[in-house]
BAVEX-120998 format. One record per atom (N, C-alpha, C): residue in one letter; z, x, y; atom name. Coordinates in steps of 0.1 Angstrom, whole numbers. Layout:
N
A;Z;X;Y;CA
...
END
This chain:
294
M;1243;1309;1687;N
M;1248;1313;1675;CA
M;1249;1303;1665;C
I;1245;1306;1654;N
I;1242;1296;1643;CA
I;1253;1288;1640;C
I;1265;1291;1639;N
I;1278;1282;1640;CA
I;1280;1274;1650;C
D;1277;1278;1662;N
D;1279;1269;1673;CA
D;1270;1258;1671;C
A;1256;1260;1667;N
A;1246;1251;1665;CA
A;1250;1241;1657;C
L;1255;1245;1643;N
L;1260;1237;1634;CA
L;1272;1228;1638;C
S;1281;1235;1647;N
S;1291;1225;1650;CA
S;1289;1215;1660;C
E;1276;1217;1670;N
E;1272;1208;1678;CA
E;1265;1196;1668;C
K;1257;1200;1660;N
K;1253;1189;1652;CA
K;1262;1181;1645;C
I;1273;1187;1640;N
I;1283;1180;1634;CA
I;1290;1169;1645;C
I;1292;1174;1657;N
I;1296;1165;1668;CA
I;1288;1156;1669;C
E;1275;1158;1671;N
E;1267;1148;1674;CA
E;1265;1138;1665;C
R;1263;1140;1651;N
R;1263;1129;1641;CA
R;1277;1125;1639;C
Q;1288;1130;1643;N
Q;1302;1126;1639;CA
Q;1302;1126;1624;C
N;1298;1138;1618;N
N;1299;1138;1604;CA
N;1298;1153;1599;C
P;1310;1158;1592;N
P;1311;1170;1588;CA
P;1308;1170;1573;C
T;1294;1163;1569;N
T;1292;1163;1556;CA
T;1280;1171;1552;C
C;1279;1178;1543;N
C;1267;1186;1536;CA
C;1264;1179;1523;C
V;1252;1176;1522;N
V;1247;1170;1510;CA
V;1242;1181;1501;C
G;1248;1183;1489;N
G;1245;1193;1479;CA
G;1231;1189;1472;C
L;1222;1196;1471;N
L;1210;1193;1463;CA
L;1209;1203;1452;C
D;1220;1201;1442;N
D;1221;1208;1431;CA
D;1216;1198;1419;C
T;1202;1198;1420;N
T;1194;1187;1414;CA
T;1190;1190;1400;C
S;1196;1183;1392;N
S;1191;1185;1378;CA
S;1181;1175;1374;C
P;1171;1178;1366;N
P;1161;1168;1362;CA
P;1167;1154;1355;C
E;1176;1157;1350;N
E;1186;1146;1343;CA
E;1188;1134;1352;C
Y;1190;1138;1368;N
Y;1195;1128;1378;CA
Y;1181;1122;1382;C
V;1170;1127;1378;N
V;1157;1119;1385;CA
V;1154;1106;1378;C
G;1157;1105;1365;N
G;1153;1095;1355;CA
G;1139;1098;1351;C
A;1131;1089;1346;N
A;1120;1089;1339;CA
A;1109;1096;1349;C
Y;1103;1106;1343;N
Y;1091;1113;1349;CA
Y;1084;1119;1340;C
R;1071;1121;1344;N
R;1061;1128;1334;CA
R;1058;1141;1340;C
G;1053;1150;1331;N
G;1049;1163;1336;CA
G;1059;1173;1341;C
D;1057;1183;1350;N
D;1066;1192;1354;CA
D;1078;1188;1359;C
P;1090;1194;1353;N
P;1103;1187;1359;CA
P;1104;1194;1373;C
A;1100;1205;1376;N
A;1102;1210;1389;CA
A;1094;1201;1401;C
A;1084;1197;1397;N
A;1077;1188;1407;CA
A;1085;1174;1408;C
A;1091;1169;1399;N
A;1098;1157;1397;CA
A;1110;1160;1405;C
V;1118;1171;1405;N
V;1129;1175;1414;CA
V;1125;1175;1427;C
Y;1113;1182;1430;N
Y;1111;1183;1443;CA
Y;1108;1168;1451;C
R;1102;1159;1442;N
R;1099;1144;1448;CA
R;1112;1138;1451;C
F;1123;1140;1441;N
F;1135;1134;1441;CA
F;1141;1141;1454;C
N;1142;1153;1457;N
N;1147;1162;1468;CA
N;1142;1153;1482;C
R;1132;1153;1483;N
R;1123;1149;1494;CA
R;1128;1132;1497;C
N;1129;1124;1486;N
N;1136;1112;1490;CA
N;1149;1112;1492;C
V;1158;1120;1488;N
V;1171;1121;1492;CA
V;1171;1127;1508;C
V;1164;1138;1510;N
V;1164;1141;1524;CA
V;1157;1133;1536;C
D;1150;1125;1529;N
D;1144;1114;1539;CA
D;1154;1103;1542;C
A;1164;1102;1533;N
A;1174;1090;1532;CA
A;1185;1097;1541;C
V;1188;1110;1543;N
V;1201;1113;1549;CA
V;1198;1121;1562;C
F;1186;1124;1564;N
F;1184;1134;1574;CA
F;1190;1131;1589;C
D;1191;1119;1592;N
D;1195;1115;1604;CA
D;1210;1109;1602;C
V;1217;1113;1591;N
V;1232;1112;1589;CA
V;1241;1120;1587;C
V;1235;1131;1582;N
V;1244;1144;1578;CA
V;1236;1155;1586;C
P;1244;1166;1589;N
P;1239;1177;1595;CA
P;1233;1188;1587;C
A;1236;1188;1574;N
A;1231;1200;1567;CA
A;1230;1195;1550;C
V;1222;1204;1544;N
V;1221;1203;1530;CA
V;1225;1218;1524;C
K;1229;1217;1510;N
K;1233;1229;1506;CA
K;1224;1229;1492;C
V;1216;1239;1490;N
V;1206;1239;1478;CA
V;1211;1249;1469;C
Q;1215;1244;1458;N
Q;1221;1254;1446;CA
Q;1212;1259;1438;C
I;1208;1273;1440;N
I;1196;1279;1433;CA
I;1198;1280;1419;C
A;1209;1280;1411;N
A;1208;1279;1396;CA
A;1201;1268;1391;C
Y;1201;1256;1397;N
Y;1196;1245;1391;CA
Y;1179;1247;1391;C
Y;1175;1254;1401;N
Y;1161;1257;1402;CA
Y;1156;1269;1394;C
E;1165;1279;1393;N
E;1163;1290;1386;CA
E;1161;1285;1369;C
A;1169;1277;1367;N
A;1168;1272;1353;CA
A;1154;1265;1348;C
L;1146;1263;1358;N
L;1134;1255;1357;CA
L;1124;1266;1357;C
G;1126;1278;1359;N
G;1115;1289;1358;CA
G;1109;1291;1370;C
R;1097;1296;1370;N
R;1089;1298;1383;CA
R;1086;1288;1390;C
G;1082;1276;1386;N
G;1081;1265;1394;CA
G;1094;1259;1400;C
G;1105;1261;1392;N
G;1118;1259;1399;CA
G;1122;1267;1410;C
V;1117;1279;1410;N
V;1122;1288;1422;CA
V;1113;1284;1435;C
E;1100;1282;1431;N
E;1092;1276;1442;CA
E;1097;1261;1448;C
C;1103;1253;1439;N
C;1109;1241;1441;CA
C;1120;1245;1451;C
F;1128;1255;1446;N
F;1140;1257;1457;CA
F;1136;1260;1471;C
F;1125;1270;1472;N
F;1121;1274;1486;CA
F;1115;1262;1494;C
D;1107;1254;1485;N
D;1099;1242;1491;CA
D;1108;1231;1497;C
T;1120;1230;1489;N
T;1133;1221;1492;CA
T;1138;1225;1504;C
C;1142;1238;1507;N
C;1146;1243;1519;CA
C;1137;1240;1530;C
A;1124;1244;1529;N
A;1116;1243;1540;CA
A;1115;1226;1543;C
Y;1114;1218;1535;N
Y;1113;1205;1537;CA
Y;1125;1199;1544;C
A;1138;1204;1540;N
A;1149;1199;1547;CA
A;1151;1206;1561;C
K;1146;1218;1564;N
K;1145;1225;1575;CA
K;1135;1217;1585;C
A;1125;1213;1579;N
A;1114;1206;1587;CA
A;1119;1191;1593;C
R;1129;1186;1585;N
R;1135;1173;1588;CA
R;1146;1174;1597;C
G;1149;1186;1601;N
G;1160;1189;1613;CA
G;1173;1191;1606;C
L;1176;1195;1594;N
L;1188;1198;1587;CA
L;1190;1211;1588;C
F;1203;1218;1588;N
F;1208;1230;1586;CA
F;1206;1231;1570;C
V;1202;1243;1566;N
V;1201;1247;1553;CA
V;1211;1257;1550;C
I;1219;1255;1538;N
I;1226;1265;1532;CA
I;1222;1269;1517;C
A;1217;1279;1517;N
A;1213;1287;1502;CA
A;1226;1288;1495;C
D;1229;1281;1484;N
D;1242;1283;1477;CA
D;1237;1292;1464;C
C;1238;1306;1467;N
C;1232;1316;1459;CA
C;1244;1325;1452;C
K;1255;1326;1461;N
K;1267;1334;1457;CA
K;1263;1347;1452;C
R;1253;1354;1459;N
R;1249;1366;1456;CA
R;1259;1379;1460;C
N;1259;1388;1452;N
N;1268;1400;1455;CA
N;1262;1412;1446;C
D;1263;1425;1452;N
D;1262;1437;1443;CA
D;1266;1448;1450;C
I;1263;1460;1446;N
I;1265;1472;1454;CA
I;1258;1472;1467;C
G;1260;1480;1474;N
G;1254;1480;1489;CA
G;1239;1480;1490;C
A;1232;1489;1481;N
A;1217;1490;1482;CA
A;1212;1475;1477;C
T;1218;1471;1466;N
T;1212;1458;1459;CA
T;1217;1448;1468;C
A;1227;1446;1474;N
A;1230;1435;1483;CA
A;1224;1434;1494;C
A;1218;1446;1500;N
A;1209;1445;1511;CA
A;1195;1437;1506;C
Q;1191;1441;1495;N
Q;1178;1434;1490;CA
Q;1181;1420;1487;C
Y;1193;1415;1484;N
Y;1195;1401;1483;CA
Y;1196;1396;1497;C
A;1203;1401;1506;N
A;1202;1397;1520;CA
A;1188;1395;1525;C
K;1180;1406;1524;N
K;1167;1405;1527;CA
K;1159;1393;1521;C
A;1161;1390;1507;N
A;1155;1378;1500;CA
A;1158;1366;1507;C
F;1169;1363;1512;N
F;1174;1350;1516;CA
F;1177;1347;1534;C
L;1176;1359;1539;N
L;1180;1359;1552;CA
L;1168;1364;1560;C
E;1159;1369;1555;N
E;1148;1376;1564;CA
E;1135;1371;1558;C
G;1126;1373;1567;N
G;1112;1372;1562;CA
G;1107;1358;1556;C
R;1098;1357;1546;N
R;1094;1345;1542;CA
R;1104;1336;1533;C
G;1112;1344;1526;N
G;1122;1339;1518;CA
G;1134;1331;1527;C
G;1137;1339;1538;N
G;1147;1333;1547;CA
G;1145;1324;1559;C
E;1130;1322;1562;N
E;1127;1316;1573;CA
E;1133;1298;1575;C
N;1134;1293;1562;N
N;1139;1282;1561;CA
N;1154;1281;1557;C
I;1162;1291;1558;N
I;1174;1291;1553;CA
I;1185;1297;1565;C
D;1196;1288;1569;N
D;1202;1292;1579;CA
D;1215;1299;1575;C
L;1219;1296;1563;N
L;1233;1304;1560;CA
L;1233;1304;1543;C
I;1241;1315;1539;N
I;1241;1317;1524;CA
I;1255;1318;1519;C
T;1256;1313;1507;N
T;1272;1318;1501;CA
T;1270;1329;1493;C
I;1280;1339;1495;N
I;1281;1350;1489;CA
I;1296;1353;1482;C
N;1296;1363;1470;N
N;1307;1365;1464;CA
N;1313;1379;1471;C
G;1325;1378;1477;N
G;1330;1390;1483;CA
G;1339;1399;1475;C
Y;1338;1396;1461;N
Y;1349;1401;1453;CA
Y;1346;1415;1448;C
L;1335;1421;1453;N
L;1331;1433;1450;CA
L;1335;1442;1462;C
G;1340;1437;1473;N
G;1345;1445;1485;CA
G;1334;1445;1495;C
S;1339;1454;1506;N
S;1330;1455;1516;CA
S;1315;1458;1515;C
D;1313;1467;1507;N
D;1299;1474;1505;CA
D;1289;1462;1499;C
G;1295;1451;1493;N
G;1288;1441;1488;CA
G;1285;1429;1498;C
V;1292;1431;1509;N
V;1293;1419;1519;CA
V;1286;1423;1532;C
L;1288;1435;1537;N
L;1283;1441;1551;CA
L;1268;1439;1551;C
P;1261;1442;1541;N
P;1246;1441;1541;CA
P;1242;1426;1545;C
F;1249;1418;1540;N
F;1246;1402;1544;CA
F;1249;1400;1557;C
V;1262;1406;1562;N
V;1269;1402;1575;CA
V;1256;1409;1587;C
E;1252;1421;1584;N
E;1244;1427;1592;CA
E;1230;1420;1593;C
A;1225;1416;1582;N
A;1213;1407;1581;CA
A;1215;1393;1589;C
A;1227;1391;1588;N
A;1229;1374;1593;CA
A;1231;1378;1610;C
K;1236;1388;1614;N
K;1236;1390;1628;CA
K;1222;1394;1634;C
A;1215;1401;1625;N
A;1200;1405;1631;CA
A;1191;1392;1631;C
N;1193;1383;1623;N
N;1185;1371;1623;CA
N;1191;1358;1627;C
D;1201;1358;1633;N
D;1211;1346;1637;CA
D;1213;1337;1626;C
K;1217;1342;1615;N
K;1220;1334;1603;CA
K;1235;1335;1602;C
G;1240;1329;1590;N
G;1255;1329;1587;CA
G;1256;1331;1571;C
V;1269;1335;1569;N
V;1274;1336;1556;CA
V;1285;1328;1553;C
F;1289;1324;1540;N
F;1300;1317;1538;CA
F;1305;1326;1524;C
V;1316;1332;1525;N
V;1323;1341;1516;CA
V;1333;1332;1507;C
L;1331;1334;1494;N
L;1340;1328;1484;CA
L;1355;1333;1487;C
V;1363;1323;1491;N
V;1377;1327;1492;CA
V;1386;1320;1482;C
K;1389;1308;1483;N
K;1396;1300;1472;CA
K;1386;1290;1468;C
T;1383;1291;1456;N
T;1369;1282;1451;CA
T;1377;1272;1443;C
S;1368;1260;1443;N
S;1375;1246;1439;CA
S;1376;1246;1423;C
N;1370;1255;1415;N
N;1371;1253;1401;CA
N;1385;1256;1395;C
P;1388;1248;1383;N
P;1402;1248;1377;CA
P;1408;1261;1375;C
S;1401;1271;1371;N
S;1406;1283;1366;CA
S;1406;1294;1378;C
S;1403;1289;1391;N
S;1402;1300;1402;CA
S;1416;1306;1404;C
G;1426;1301;1400;N
G;1439;1308;1403;CA
G;1441;1320;1393;C
E;1434;1320;1382;N
E;1434;1330;1372;CA
E;1434;1346;1378;C
L;1426;1346;1389;N
L;1425;1356;1397;CA
L;1430;1356;1412;C
Q;1425;1345;1416;N
Q;1427;1344;1432;CA
Q;1442;1340;1436;C
D;1449;1336;1427;N
D;1464;1333;1430;CA
D;1474;1345;1426;C
L;1468;1356;1421;N
L;1478;1366;1419;CA
L;1482;1372;1428;C
K;1495;1377;1428;N
K;1501;1384;1440;CA
K;1499;1401;1439;C
L;1496;1403;1451;N
L;1495;1419;1454;CA
L;1508;1425;1457;C
A;1507;1439;1460;N
A;1520;1445;1462;CA
A;1527;1442;1474;C
D;1517;1437;1484;N
D;1522;1435;1496;CA
D;1527;1422;1499;C
G;1527;1414;1488;N
G;1532;1400;1489;CA
G;1520;1391;1491;C
R;1509;1394;1495;N
R;1498;1384;1498;CA
R;1491;1379;1483;C
T;1487;1369;1482;N
T;1478;1365;1471;CA
T;1467;1373;1473;C
V;1456;1372;1462;N
V;1443;1377;1462;CA
V;1435;1368;1473;C
Y;1436;1356;1472;N
Y;1428;1346;1481;CA
Y;1432;1350;1496;C
E;1446;1351;1498;N
E;1449;1354;1512;CA
E;1442;1366;1516;C
C;1444;1377;1508;N
C;1437;1390;1512;CA
C;1422;1389;1514;C
M;1415;1381;1506;N
M;1400;1380;1511;CA
M;1400;1371;1523;C
G;1408;1363;1525;N
G;1407;1355;1536;CA
G;1409;1364;1549;C
D;1419;1373;1547;N
D;1418;1382;1558;CA
D;1407;1391;1560;C
M;1401;1396;1550;N
M;1389;1406;1550;CA
M;1377;1395;1557;C
V;1377;1383;1553;N
V;1367;1377;1560;CA
V;1369;1375;1573;C
E;1381;1373;1579;N
E;1383;1371;1595;CA
E;1380;1385;1600;C
T;1382;1397;1594;N
T;1377;1410;1599;CA
T;1364;1410;1600;C
W;1357;1406;1589;N
W;1342;1409;1589;CA
W;1335;1401;1600;C
G;1342;1390;1604;N
G;1335;1380;1614;CA
G;1339;1383;1629;C
G;1348;1392;1630;N
G;1355;1396;1641;CA
G;1348;1395;1653;C
D;1337;1402;1653;N
D;1327;1406;1665;CA
D;1316;1396;1666;C
S;1317;1384;1660;N
S;1308;1377;1661;CA
S;1312;1359;1662;C
V;1321;1360;1671;N
V;1329;1346;1673;CA
V;1321;1339;1686;C
G;1318;1328;1681;N
G;1310;1321;1692;CA
G;1320;1309;1700;C
K;1312;1303;1709;N
K;1319;1297;1721;CA
K;1329;1285;1715;C
Y;1328;1280;1702;N
Y;1337;1271;1697;CA
Y;1348;1279;1690;C
G;1348;1292;1689;N
G;1360;1299;1683;CA
G;1358;1302;1669;C
Y;1343;1300;1662;N
Y;1344;1304;1650;CA
Y;1331;1314;1649;C
S;1332;1324;1638;N
S;1324;1333;1636;CA
S;1311;1331;1625;C
R;1302;1338;1626;N
R;1290;1336;1616;CA
R;1294;1340;1602;C
V;1305;1344;1599;N
V;1310;1349;1586;CA
V;1323;1339;1584;C
G;1318;1328;1575;N
G;1327;1316;1571;CA
G;1333;1320;1558;C
A;1340;1309;1553;N
A;1347;1310;1539;CA
A;1344;1297;1532;C
V;1342;1300;1520;N
V;1344;1288;1510;CA
V;1359;1286;1505;C
V;1363;1275;1508;N
V;1376;1270;1503;CA
V;1375;1257;1498;C
G;1379;1253;1485;N
G;1379;1241;1479;CA
G;1388;1231;1484;C
A;1383;1220;1483;N
A;1390;1208;1486;CA
A;1401;1204;1476;C
T;1398;1209;1466;N
T;1409;1207;1454;CA
T;1422;1214;1454;C
Y;1424;1223;1464;N
Y;1435;1231;1465;CA
Y;1441;1229;1480;C
P;1446;1217;1485;N
P;1452;1216;1499;CA
P;1461;1224;1502;C
E;1471;1228;1495;N
E;1481;1235;1500;CA
E;1477;1251;1502;C
E;1467;1256;1494;N
E;1463;1270;1497;CA
E;1452;1268;1510;C
A;1446;1256;1511;N
A;1436;1255;1523;CA
A;1445;1255;1534;C
K;1457;1249;1536;N
K;1465;1249;1545;CA
K;1469;1263;1550;C
I;1475;1270;1541;N
I;1477;1284;1542;CA
I;1465;1292;1550;C
L;1452;1291;1543;N
L;1442;1298;1548;CA
L;1437;1293;1562;C
R;1437;1281;1564;N
R;1434;1277;1579;CA
R;1440;1281;1588;C
A;1455;1284;1586;N
A;1465;1292;1594;CA
A;1462;1306;1598;C
R;1457;1311;1585;N
R;1454;1326;1585;CA
R;1440;1330;1589;C
M;1431;1320;1592;N
M;1418;1323;1594;CA
M;1414;1313;1604;C
P;1417;1314;1619;N
P;1415;1306;1628;CA
P;1402;1308;1633;C
H;1393;1317;1630;N
H;1380;1321;1636;CA
H;1371;1318;1624;C
S;1374;1313;1613;N
S;1365;1313;1602;CA
S;1362;1295;1600;C
F;1349;1295;1599;N
F;1342;1282;1596;CA
F;1342;1280;1581;C
F;1348;1269;1576;N
F;1349;1266;1562;CA
F;1337;1258;1556;C
L;1333;1262;1543;N
L;1324;1253;1537;CA
L;1333;1250;1526;C
I;1335;1235;1524;N
I;1345;1229;1515;CA
I;1337;1222;1504;C
P;1339;1227;1493;N
P;1332;1220;1479;CA
P;1345;1213;1474;C
G;1341;1205;1464;N
G;1351;1198;1454;CA
G;1354;1183;1459;C
Y;1347;1177;1470;N
Y;1349;1163;1470;CA
Y;1341;1156;1462;C
G;1348;1146;1457;N
G;1341;1135;1450;CA
G;1343;1138;1433;C
A;1332;1143;1428;N
A;1331;1143;1413;CA
A;1341;1155;1409;C
Q;1345;1164;1418;N
Q;1356;1174;1412;CA
Q;1369;1170;1415;C
G;1370;1160;1422;N
G;1384;1155;1424;CA
G;1391;1153;1438;C
G;1381;1160;1447;N
G;1387;1163;1459;CA
G;1386;1147;1468;C
N;1394;1147;1479;N
N;1392;1134;1486;CA
N;1396;1138;1502;C
A;1393;1128;1510;N
A;1394;1132;1525;CA
A;1409;1137;1529;C
A;1419;1129;1522;N
A;1432;1133;1526;CA
A;1435;1146;1521;C
M;1429;1152;1511;N
M;1433;1166;1504;CA
M;1426;1176;1513;C
L;1415;1172;1522;N
L;1408;1185;1526;CA
L;1412;1185;1541;C
K;1419;1175;1547;N
K;1424;1176;1561;CA
K;1428;1189;1567;C
H;1434;1195;1559;N
H;1440;1210;1563;CA
H;1432;1219;1563;C
C;1420;1216;1559;N
C;1406;1227;1561;CA
C;1404;1228;1575;C
F;1404;1217;1582;N
F;1400;1215;1597;CA
F;1411;1218;1607;C
K;1406;1222;1619;N
K;1413;1223;1632;CA
K;1417;1210;1639;C
A;1421;1212;1650;N
A;1421;1201;1660;CA
A;1408;1195;1664;C
G;1408;1182;1664;N
G;1395;1177;1667;CA
G;1384;1175;1656;C
G;1390;1177;1645;N
G;1382;1177;1632;CA
G;1371;1189;1630;C
M;1373;1200;1638;N
M;1365;1210;1640;CA
M;1367;1221;1628;C
G;1358;1230;1627;N
G;1359;1241;1618;CA
G;1356;1240;1603;C
G;1349;1231;1597;N
G;1345;1229;1585;CA
G;1335;1218;1582;C
I;1328;1221;1572;N
I;1316;1211;1565;CA
I;1321;1207;1549;C
V;1319;1195;1546;N
V;1324;1192;1534;CA
V;1312;1190;1525;C
N;1311;1197;1513;N
N;1298;1194;1505;CA
N;1302;1182;1494;C
N;1292;1174;1493;N
N;1290;1163;1481;CA
N;1278;1165;1474;C
S;1277;1168;1464;N
S;1266;1168;1454;CA
S;1263;1157;1444;C
R;1271;1158;1435;N
R;1267;1144;1424;CA
R;1269;1131;1429;C
G;1282;1131;1440;N
G;1284;1118;1445;CA
G;1273;1110;1451;C
I;1263;1120;1457;N
I;1251;1114;1465;CA
I;1240;1116;1457;C
L;1238;1127;1451;N
L;1224;1127;1443;CA
L;1224;1116;1429;C
C;1238;1113;1424;N
C;1238;1104;1412;CA
C;1244;1089;1416;C
A;1243;1086;1429;N
A;1248;1075;1434;CA
A;1240;1061;1428;C
H;1226;1065;1428;N
H;1219;1053;1422;CA
H;1221;1051;1407;C
K;1229;1060;1399;N
K;1232;1056;1386;CA
K;1246;1050;1385;C
T;1251;1046;1397;N
T;1266;1040;1396;CA
T;1267;1026;1398;C
S;1255;1019;1401;N
S;1254;1005;1401;CA
S;1241;998;1396;C
D;1243;987;1391;N
D;1231;981;1385;CA
D;1222;975;1397;C
K;1227;974;1409;N
K;1220;969;1419;CA
K;1206;978;1422;C
W;1206;991;1418;N
W;1195;999;1420;CA
W;1185;999;1409;C
K;1188;993;1399;N
K;1180;994;1386;CA
K;1165;991;1388;C
D;1163;982;1396;N
D;1148;977;1397;CA
D;1142;981;1411;C
V;1149;989;1417;N
V;1145;993;1431;CA
V;1136;1005;1430;C
P;1126;1008;1433;N
P;1116;1019;1433;CA
P;1122;1030;1442;C
S;1123;1042;1435;N
S;1128;1054;1442;CA
S;1145;1051;1447;C
P;1152;1045;1437;N
P;1166;1041;1441;CA
P;1173;1052;1448;C
E;1172;1065;1446;N
E;1180;1075;1451;CA
E;1177;1073;1467;C
R;1168;1070;1471;N
R;1166;1068;1487;CA
R;1178;1060;1493;C
Y;1179;1048;1488;N
Y;1187;1038;1494;CA
Y;1202;1042;1489;C
A;1205;1046;1477;N
A;1218;1049;1471;CA
A;1224;1060;1478;C
A;1215;1071;1482;N
A;1219;1082;1486;CA
A;1224;1080;1502;C
R;1217;1073;1508;N
R;1222;1070;1522;CA
R;1235;1061;1522;C
E;1235;1052;1513;N
E;1246;1042;1514;CA
E;1260;1054;1511;C
A;1257;1062;1500;N
A;1269;1071;1497;CA
A;1272;1080;1508;C
A;1262;1085;1514;N
A;1264;1093;1526;CA
A;1272;1087;1539;C
L;1267;1077;1539;N
L;1274;1069;1550;CA
L;1290;1067;1547;C
K;1290;1061;1535;N
K;1305;1057;1528;CA
K;1314;1071;1529;C
M;1308;1083;1528;N
M;1316;1095;1527;CA
M;1319;1098;1543;C
K;1310;1096;1553;N
K;1311;1099;1565;CA
K;1324;1091;1569;C
A;1323;1076;1567;N
A;1335;1068;1570;CA
A;1347;1074;1565;C
D;1347;1077;1553;N
D;1359;1082;1544;CA
D;1364;1095;1552;C
L;1356;1106;1555;N
L;1361;1117;1563;CA
L;1368;1113;1577;C
L;1361;1105;1585;N
L;1365;1101;1598;CA
L;1377;1094;1598;C
S;1379;1086;1586;N
S;1392;1079;1585;CA
S;1405;1088;1586;C
V;1402;1101;1581;N
V;1412;1111;1581;CA
V;1413;1119;1594;C
L;1399;1125;1597;N
L;1399;1134;1607;CA
L;1399;1125;1621;C
G;1395;1115;1623;N
G;1392;1109;1636;CA
G;1381;1113;1642;C
E;1378;1112;1655;N
E;1368;1116;1663;CA
E;1367;1131;1663;C
I;1354;1137;1662;N
I;1352;1149;1658;CA
I;1348;1155;1674;C
H;1355;1165;1679;N
H;1353;1169;1693;CA
H;1357;1183;1696;C
A;1352;1191;1704;N
A;1355;1203;1705;CA
A;1369;1203;1715;C
END
């Protein structure tokens, strides 16, 4: 099962890190011609730098859609390249719609040619079950996984997600309970289902609440680095042995070559800077989590 395989890769690498390929042309530096082609070259360099360090990448489709048709091709080519290098690929698409349309989104990213190099997808569950279950069914049929937005890392997430319901739960607690239910019949050998949750590192107390409420949900954890999250803040997202989550870092790795003059005269500096940043993040996480084991 996909989450079992991801968990095993995390244990093997001793690294619960996901590199976010949220690649803007401005990160690339000077280039000529097609920005999508420049982004793809940059992505390949980053993947080549980290493929033996991290278990997964997360490819944020908005950065590619903004580049037009060539950007969409770059998105799928990036997924294919990362997959070929042995990485798990998370398509960060946050898709959601009414049932029939959700089924088409699921088909686009979890089945056939579109989904052949994608292992997991992020989705927005706030339309309710009929916008989620088509993704869950497609994930089951194709041994894929989904991450449902539960408590997001952005500053205004509390405007909706922290509101109290009539039964005393917050909206994010209600969503967490629904995620546990949606994944209840697909729990793998490590105790996590193929229906996981997006839980931001920037809200450690809320993450602690959710970890207790969601024992069978694997967490995708954004917010580390540029958004203000650190290793100490996200420790409550994990269970014993450092299991049950993967932490995304995008700009902190993609833009690492811009943070020091030592890279300025190095060809393709993103290769070396990204690897250094990924290893530094691994050490930071392990300093809090300790050895990762089942």
